[in-house]
N, C-alpha and C positions, 0 to 999 in steps of 0.2 A: 503877794502882787502885784503891782501897781499895775492900773488901770487909765487906759487912753483915751475919748471919746475925739473921732477924729469926725469931720462936716465935711461932706465928698463936696463940692462945689459942681462935678460933672455929674459924668453917666458912671465914672470910675477913675479908679487910679491905678497905674502901674505898681507892685508890689514891692519892688527895690526905691521907684518912687517912695513911696509910701512911709517904708521902714525910714527915709532920709527926714522925710521933715514932719516924722512924730518925734525926730532927734532918738532913736531908738540905733542907729545905726550914723555913723557922725560924717561918710560920703557914701554918696551912690555905691563906689567902688565894696566899700568896706558890706553895702547892704545884697549886694550880687555874690559877694562872700558869705554873709550867715546863710545864707536860701541854697546856695554849690554845698556848703556845706553840711544843709541838713537839719538846720538848728529854728525853721521857721514852721508851721500849721497853719493852715487857709479853715475855717469851723473844724475845726479838730485833728485833721488830713494834714501830712508832707505834706510842703509844695516845692517844688523842687525848677518848679518856674521861675527865674528872676521875673518877669515880668508880667504876671500874669493878672490878669483884669478882677481887681477886687474892685465888688461893687459896695453901695447899702445894704447892710445888713448883716454883712459878713465879718466874722470874729477870726482876729488876727494874735497868734502866740506866738513870740520868739522868752521860750523858758531857759535860754542860757541867760537872757537878759529883766527873767524874772517881768517880765511884760506884755500884755494882753490890750490887743486893740478894739475898738468897738467901732468901727465903720459906717457912721448915718445919714442921710438925707438933708437938708439945709430944711428948717422950721420958715414953715410959709407963713 
């Protein structure tokens, strides 16, 4: 499985924006389709909200892309 560490630049990032920013999806529309089709897990649970707020400490998994994204706060 591909592991991506993503550094959060604010309080949260919408799920579809995270998928696009990490190149798991090539566009925002593709990211929304991945979520709508049930291919995305947040902290091991299915997530159907395309713009749910992803915060530091959460893990997003896209099984069909064989990718896990660990979201963390910026280092101080």
